[in-house]
C-alpha positions as CSV (number, residue, x, y, z in Angstrom):
1,M,18.7,-0.4,-41.5
2,P,20.8,-3.5,-40.8
3,P,20.2,-6.3,-43.3
4,N,19.2,-8.8,-40.5
5,L,16.5,-6.3,-39.3
6,R,15.2,-5.8,-42.9
7,I,14.9,-9.5,-43.4
8,A,13.2,-9.9,-40.0
9,L,10.6,-7.3,-41.0
10,R,9.9,-9.2,-44.3
11,F,9.5,-12.5,-42.5
12,L,7.1,-10.8,-40.0
13,T,4.8,-9.5,-42.8
14,T,4.2,-13.1,-44.0
15,R,2.2,-13.9,-40.9
16,K,0.7,-10.6,-40.0
17,R,-2.5,-11.9,-38.4
18,S,-0.6,-14.2,-36.0
19,M,1.9,-11.6,-35.0
20,L,-0.8,-9.0,-34.5
21,M,-2.5,-11.3,-32.1
22,S,0.7,-11.8,-30.2
23,L,1.3,-8.1,-30.2
24,A,-2.2,-7.4,-28.8
25,G,-1.5,-9.9,-26.0
26,I,1.7,-8.1,-25.1
27,V,-0.1,-4.7,-25.2
28,F,-3.0,-5.8,-23.0
29,G,-0.8,-7.8,-20.7
30,V,1.6,-4.9,-20.0
31,G,-1.3,-2.4,-19.7
32,F,-3.4,-4.5,-17.3
33,F,-0.2,-5.4,-15.3
34,I,0.5,-1.7,-14.8
35,V,-3.1,-0.6,-13.9
36,T,-3.6,-3.5,-11.4
37,Q,-0.4,-2.8,-9.6
38,A,-1.2,0.9,-9.5
39,Q,-4.5,0.2,-8.0
40,T,-3.4,-2.3,-5.4
41,S,-0.4,-0.2,-4.4
42,G,-2.6,2.9,-4.3
43,F,-5.0,1.3,-1.8
44,E,-2.1,0.1,0.3
45,D,-0.4,3.5,0.3
46,F,-3.7,5.2,1.2
47,F,-4.3,2.7,4.0
48,I,-0.8,3.4,5.4
49,R,-1.4,7.2,5.2
50,T,-4.7,6.7,7.0
51,I,-3.1,4.7,9.8
52,L,-0.2,7.1,10.2
53,G,-2.7,10.1,10.2
54,T,-4.8,8.4,12.9
55,N,-2.8,6.2,15.1
56,G,0.7,7.6,14.5
57,A,4.0,5.9,13.5
58,L,5.0,4.8,16.9
59,R,3.2,4.1,20.2
60,V,4.8,4.1,23.6
61,E,3.1,2.1,26.4
62,Y,3.8,-0.4,29.2
63,R,6.9,0.0,31.2
64,I,9.5,-2.7,30.8
65,L,10.5,-4.3,34.1
66,P,13.7,-6.2,34.7
67,S,12.3,-9.4,36.1
68,A,9.2,-11.5,36.0
69,G,6.5,-11.6,38.7
70,P,2.9,-12.4,39.2
71,G,0.6,-11.0,36.5
72,L,3.5,-9.8,34.3
73,E,3.6,-10.5,30.6
74,A,6.9,-11.3,28.8
75,A,8.3,-8.5,26.7
76,P,9.7,-9.2,23.3
77,A,12.8,-7.1,24.0
78,G,13.9,-8.6,27.3
79,G,12.4,-7.9,30.7
80,H,8.7,-8.0,31.3
81,L,5.8,-5.6,30.7
82,S,4.2,-3.9,33.6
83,S,0.5,-4.8,34.2
84,D,-0.1,-1.1,34.9
85,G,-0.4,0.4,31.5
86,D,0.1,4.1,32.6
87,I,3.1,6.0,31.5
88,Q,5.0,7.1,34.6
89,E,6.1,10.7,34.4
90,P,4.8,11.3,30.9
91,G,6.5,14.7,30.7
92,R,9.9,13.2,31.3
93,V,9.3,10.4,28.8
94,T,8.0,12.8,26.2
95,A,11.1,15.0,26.6
96,A,13.4,12.0,26.1
97,V,11.5,10.9,23.0
98,R,11.7,14.3,21.4
99,Q,15.6,14.1,21.5
100,F,15.5,11.6,18.6
101,G,16.1,13.3,15.3
102,N,13.4,11.5,13.3
103,V,10.6,12.3,15.8
104,A,8.3,14.9,14.3
105,G,5.8,15.1,17.2
106,V,4.6,13.5,20.4
107,S,1.1,13.4,21.9
108,V,0.2,12.3,25.4
109,I,-3.0,10.4,25.5
110,L,-5.2,9.2,28.3
111,Q,-7.9,6.7,27.3
112,A,-10.7,4.8,29.1
113,G,-14.0,3.2,28.5
114,V,-17.1,5.2,29.3
115,N,-20.9,5.1,28.6
116,L,-22.4,7.9,26.4
117,V,-26.1,9.0,26.6
118,G,-27.3,11.0,23.6
119,N,-30.6,12.4,22.5
120,V,-32.2,9.0,21.9
121,F,-29.7,6.1,22.5
122,A,-26.8,5.3,24.7
123,S,-23.6,3.6,23.6
124,P,-20.3,2.4,25.1
125,A,-17.4,4.5,23.9
126,R,-13.8,5.4,24.7
127,V,-12.6,8.8,26.0
128,Y,-9.3,10.0,24.5
129,G,-7.9,12.9,26.5
130,V,-5.4,14.9,24.4
131,N,-3.6,18.2,24.2
132,L,-5.1,19.5,20.9
133,D,-1.9,21.2,19.6
134,D,0.2,18.2,20.3
135,H,-2.3,15.8,18.8
136,L,-2.7,17.8,15.6
137,G,1.1,17.4,15.2
138,V,0.9,13.6,15.1
139,T,-2.4,13.1,13.3
140,D,-4.5,14.3,10.4
141,L,-7.4,15.3,12.7
142,A,-7.6,18.8,11.3
143,R,-8.3,17.4,7.8
144,Q,-10.8,14.8,9.2
145,I,-13.3,17.3,10.6
146,L,-16.7,16.9,8.8
147,R,-18.7,19.5,10.7
148,G,-17.9,22.0,13.4
149,D,-14.8,23.9,14.3
150,L,-11.6,23.0,16.2
151,E,-11.2,26.5,17.4
152,D,-14.6,26.2,19.1
153,Y,-13.3,23.0,20.7
154,R,-10.1,24.7,21.8
155,R,-12.1,27.5,23.6
156,T,-14.6,25.2,25.2
157,P,-13.4,23.4,28.4
158,N,-16.3,20.9,28.2
159,G,-16.0,20.5,24.4
160,A,-15.8,17.2,22.7
161,L,-15.0,15.8,19.3
162,L,-17.1,12.8,18.2
163,G,-16.6,10.2,15.5
164,S,-19.1,10.3,12.7
165,V,-20.5,6.8,13.2
166,L,-20.9,7.4,17.0
167,A,-22.6,10.8,16.4
168,A,-25.0,9.3,13.9
169,W,-25.9,6.5,16.3
170,L,-26.6,8.8,19.2
171,R,-28.4,11.3,16.9
172,L,-26.0,14.1,17.9
173,D,-24.9,17.1,15.9
174,V,-22.6,20.0,16.4
175,G,-23.7,22.2,19.3
176,E,-25.8,19.5,21.0
177,T,-24.8,18.0,24.4
178,F,-24.5,14.5,25.7
179,T,-23.7,12.8,29.0
180,V,-20.7,10.7,29.9
181,E,-21.1,8.2,32.7
182,T,-18.0,6.6,34.3
183,R,-16.7,5.8,37.8
184,G,-20.1,6.6,39.4
185,Q,-20.3,10.1,38.1
186,T,-21.8,11.9,35.1
187,R,-20.8,15.0,33.2
188,R,-22.3,16.8,30.2
189,Y,-20.2,17.8,27.2
190,R,-21.0,19.8,24.1
191,V,-20.2,18.5,20.6
192,C,-17.8,21.1,19.0
193,A,-17.0,19.1,15.9
194,I,-17.6,15.7,14.2
195,Y,-14.7,13.9,12.5
196,E,-14.4,11.0,10.2
197,T,-11.1,9.0,9.9
198,G,-12.7,6.4,7.6
199,I,-11.8,3.6,10.0
200,R,-15.1,2.5,11.3
201,D,-13.8,1.0,14.5
202,I,-12.4,4.4,15.4
203,D,-15.3,6.5,14.2
204,K,-17.9,4.5,16.2
205,E,-16.2,4.7,19.6
206,R,-13.6,7.5,20.0
207,I,-14.4,10.8,21.8
208,Y,-11.7,13.4,22.1
209,L,-11.7,15.5,25.3
210,H,-9.1,18.0,26.6
211,L,-6.4,16.1,28.5
212,D,-7.0,17.9,31.8
213,E,-10.7,17.4,31.6
214,A,-10.2,13.7,30.9
215,R,-7.9,13.3,33.9
216,S,-10.5,15.0,36.1
217,L,-13.4,12.9,34.7
218,L,-11.5,9.6,35.1
219,Q,-10.0,10.7,38.5
220,R,-6.4,10.0,37.2
221,P,-4.5,13.3,37.7
222,G,-1.2,13.4,35.8
223,A,-1.9,10.0,34.1
224,A,-1.2,9.0,30.5
225,S,-2.2,5.7,28.8
226,Y,0.3,6.0,26.0
227,L,2.3,8.3,23.8
228,Q,1.6,8.6,20.1
229,I,4.6,9.6,17.9
230,A,4.8,11.0,14.4
231,L,8.1,10.5,12.4
232,H,9.6,12.6,9.6
233,D,10.4,9.3,7.8
234,P,7.8,6.6,8.8
235,G,9.7,4.0,6.9
236,R,12.3,4.0,9.7
237,A,9.7,3.2,12.3
238,R,11.0,-0.2,13.2
239,E,14.6,1.0,13.7
240,D,13.4,4.1,15.7
241,A,11.2,1.9,17.8
242,A,14.1,-0.3,18.9
243,Q,16.3,2.7,19.6
244,I,13.7,4.6,21.6
245,Q,12.7,1.5,23.5
246,S,16.3,0.8,24.6
247,V,16.6,4.3,26.0
248,I,13.2,4.9,27.8
249,R,12.5,1.3,28.8
250,Y,8.9,1.4,27.6
251,M,7.4,-0.9,25.0
252,V,7.5,1.0,21.6
253,S,5.5,-0.5,18.8
254,S,5.8,0.6,15.1
255,W,2.9,1.0,12.7
256,Q,4.3,-1.9,10.7
257,Q,4.1,-4.2,13.7
258,R,0.6,-3.0,14.7
259,E,-0.8,-3.4,11.1
260,K,1.2,-6.5,10.1
261,T,-1.9,-8.5,9.1
262,W,-3.3,-5.8,6.8
263,L,0.1,-5.2,5.2
264,E,0.4,-8.9,4.5
265,V,-3.1,-8.9,2.9
266,F,-2.1,-6.0,0.6
267,R,1.2,-7.7,-0.3
268,A,-0.7,-10.9,-1.2
269,L,-3.1,-8.9,-3.3
270,R,-0.3,-7.3,-5.2
271,F,1.4,-10.6,-5.9
272,S,-1.8,-12.5,-6.9
273,S,-2.9,-9.7,-9.3
274,A,0.6,-9.6,-10.9
275,L,0.5,-13.4,-11.3
276,T,-3.0,-13.4,-12.8
277,V,-2.3,-10.6,-15.3
278,S,1.0,-12.1,-16.3
279,A,-1.0,-15.1,-17.7
280,I,-2.0,-12.8,-20.5
281,I,1.6,-12.1,-21.4
282,I,2.4,-15.8,-21.1
283,V,-0.4,-16.7,-23.5
284,A,0.8,-14.0,-25.9
285,G,4.3,-15.5,-25.7
286,L,3.1,-19.0,-26.5
287,G,1.3,-17.6,-29.5
288,M,4.5,-15.9,-30.6
289,F,6.5,-19.1,-30.1
290,N,4.1,-21.0,-32.3
291,T,4.2,-18.3,-35.0
292,L,8.0,-18.2,-35.1
293,A,8.2,-22.0,-35.1
294,M,5.9,-22.1,-38.1
295,L,8.0,-19.4,-39.8
296,V,11.1,-21.6,-39.4
297,L,9.4,-24.4,-41.2
298,E,8.0,-22.1,-43.9
299,K,11.3,-20.3,-44.5
300,T,13.7,-23.3,-44.7
301,K,14.5,-22.5,-48.4
302,E,15.1,-18.9,-47.6
303,I,17.4,-19.9,-44.7
304,A,19.3,-22.2,-47.0
305,I,19.8,-19.4,-49.5
306,L,21.0,-17.0,-46.8
307,R,23.4,-19.6,-45.4
308,S,24.8,-20.2,-48.9
309,M,25.3,-16.4,-49.3
310,G,27.6,-16.4,-46.2
311,Y,25.1,-15.7,-43.4
312,T,26.4,-17.4,-40.2
313,R,24.3,-19.3,-37.7
314,R,24.4,-16.2,-35.4
315,D,23.0,-14.1,-38.3
316,I,20.1,-16.5,-38.8
317,A,19.3,-16.6,-35.1
318,G,19.5,-12.8,-35.0
319,I,16.9,-12.6,-37.7
320,F,14.3,-14.5,-35.6
321,L,15.4,-12.7,-32.4
322,W,14.8,-9.4,-34.2
323,Q,11.2,-10.4,-34.9
324,G,10.6,-11.1,-31.2
325,A,12.4,-7.8,-30.3
326,L,10.2,-5.8,-32.7
327,V,7.0,-7.2,-31.3
328,F,8.3,-6.6,-27.7
329,V,9.3,-3.0,-28.3
330,V,6.0,-2.1,-30.0
331,G,4.0,-4.1,-27.4
332,A,5.8,-2.6,-24.4
333,A,5.4,1.0,-25.7
334,L,1.7,0.6,-26.5
335,G,1.1,-1.3,-23.4
336,S,2.7,1.4,-21.2
337,L,0.5,4.0,-22.9
338,L,-2.5,1.8,-22.3
339,G,-1.5,1.3,-18.7
340,A,-1.1,5.0,-18.1
341,A,-4.4,5.8,-19.7
342,A,-6.2,3.1,-17.8
343,T,-4.6,4.2,-14.5
344,W,-5.8,7.7,-15.1
345,G,-9.2,6.5,-16.0
346,V,-9.5,4.2,-13.0
347,S,-8.4,7.0,-10.6
348,H,-11.5,9.0,-11.7
349,L,-14.0,6.2,-11.1
350,P,-16.4,6.8,-8.2
351,I,-16.5,4.3,-5.4
352,R,-17.5,4.6,-1.7
353,I,-15.4,2.7,0.8
354,R,-15.8,3.0,4.5
355,G,-14.1,0.4,6.8
356,V,-10.3,0.3,7.1
357,F,-10.1,3.6,5.3
358,S,-12.4,6.2,3.7
359,T,-12.4,7.1,0.0
360,D,-14.9,8.1,-2.6
361,S,-12.9,7.1,-5.7
362,F,-10.3,4.5,-6.7
363,V,-6.9,5.3,-5.3
364,V,-3.9,4.7,-7.6
365,T,-0.1,5.1,-7.2
366,W,2.0,6.3,-10.1
367,S,5.3,4.5,-9.9
368,P,8.0,3.8,-12.5
369,W,8.5,0.4,-10.9
370,H,5.1,-0.8,-12.1
371,Y,6.2,-0.1,-15.7
372,A,9.6,-1.7,-15.1
373,A,8.0,-4.8,-13.7
374,A,5.5,-5.1,-16.5
375,I,8.1,-4.5,-19.3
376,G,10.6,-6.9,-17.6
377,T,8.0,-9.6,-17.5
378,A,7.1,-9.1,-21.1
379,A,10.8,-9.1,-22.1
380,F,11.4,-12.4,-20.3
381,V,8.5,-14.1,-22.0
382,V,9.2,-12.8,-25.4
383,L,12.9,-13.7,-25.1
384,L,12.0,-17.3,-24.3
385,A,9.4,-17.4,-27.1
386,S,12.0,-16.2,-29.6
387,Y,15.0,-18.1,-28.4
388,F,14.0,-21.6,-29.2
389,P,12.7,-21.0,-32.8
390,A,15.8,-18.9,-33.4
391,R,18.1,-21.6,-32.1
392,R,16.3,-24.2,-34.3
393,A,16.7,-21.9,-37.4
394,A,20.4,-21.4,-36.7
395,R,21.0,-25.2,-36.6
396,L,19.6,-25.8,-40.1
397,E,22.3,-26.7,-42.7
398,P,21.9,-25.7,-46.4
399,G,22.7,-29.3,-47.6
400,D,20.2,-30.8,-45.3
401,I,17.5,-28.4,-46.5
402,V,18.2,-29.2,-50.2
403,R,18.1,-33.0,-49.5
404,G,15.0,-32.5,-47.4
405,T,16.6,-34.0,-44.3
406,A,16.6,-30.9,-42.2
407,Q,15.4,-31.4,-38.6
């Protein structure tokens, strides 16, 4: 063991209680930092997975026209957006989109507002006409089914998939029928399955019908409202949106653009939780600073003896920096273990959330960056807390200490 480290350990033992309090602050600060970041990042990642599994990574809608005209809205990428939202020649546009390497799937969707009449109540809703196989390739619909069978829906021309909130309001269950009213006509459909995305706004209004049936019901043969696209790498959605838009001349919006507000909310939560928990580490650092400063005053004679024995100013500073380093290393290690244990424990706590996503337990993300950020914050605070007492100790001169004039 180096002599400086041995002396640092002896100095630490003279103020055990104070150093243990500082150590506890570092441990709890690092641990709470890790678990709060794991939790906020977990909910954000889960929200993103829910959005991607429901609304896709990209959406193609509104043709971009070259010039302005009455009733035309300005497009952000040059030109103007058509007031007619339908995709012209959806088969051709779909084929063009599939040529891009990052595209994992494309679903043609026709949507429109309708009125539903159930067993007891009626409710406004939106019909979504889809090709089931294509739509399963761009969503998590297969995993969102609560009751019923997708194969039954596939075999039933007048079959429908209802959101859980809408089905509950209309008092409908699998196998029962309901009436859709639109454009002066009514048709009856059978509930083949009930799904739950966890996003209430979707579950309370969206009805899936076969695409051909929806076109017949809405009297819009060959029409498509928009294309929903899944990507192999959703993180590249912005870049892919710009490239696809420049080729097909339709407005292409990424999931980051559509969910910008929620993403900013989660980012603010991560930052505020990190800032709040960092206060624990800062308080521990202030306690360590006070303890080391008192040690410098108490150990002036020992410092004079060490200087007279040939210890340099760098050696004296190193002794006090070693004390801070020892507290930091032990605190970071124990804090990381505490953070990992707390993260595991939180992930098993029951909680029921229905709104922007659906979960029955706390969601966490295991990331080494959370540990790196926590340890980095603790290292910075401990370094500052140790540096100034170490600098003061290094400036003490043996003669001044003997004469009692040391500052």
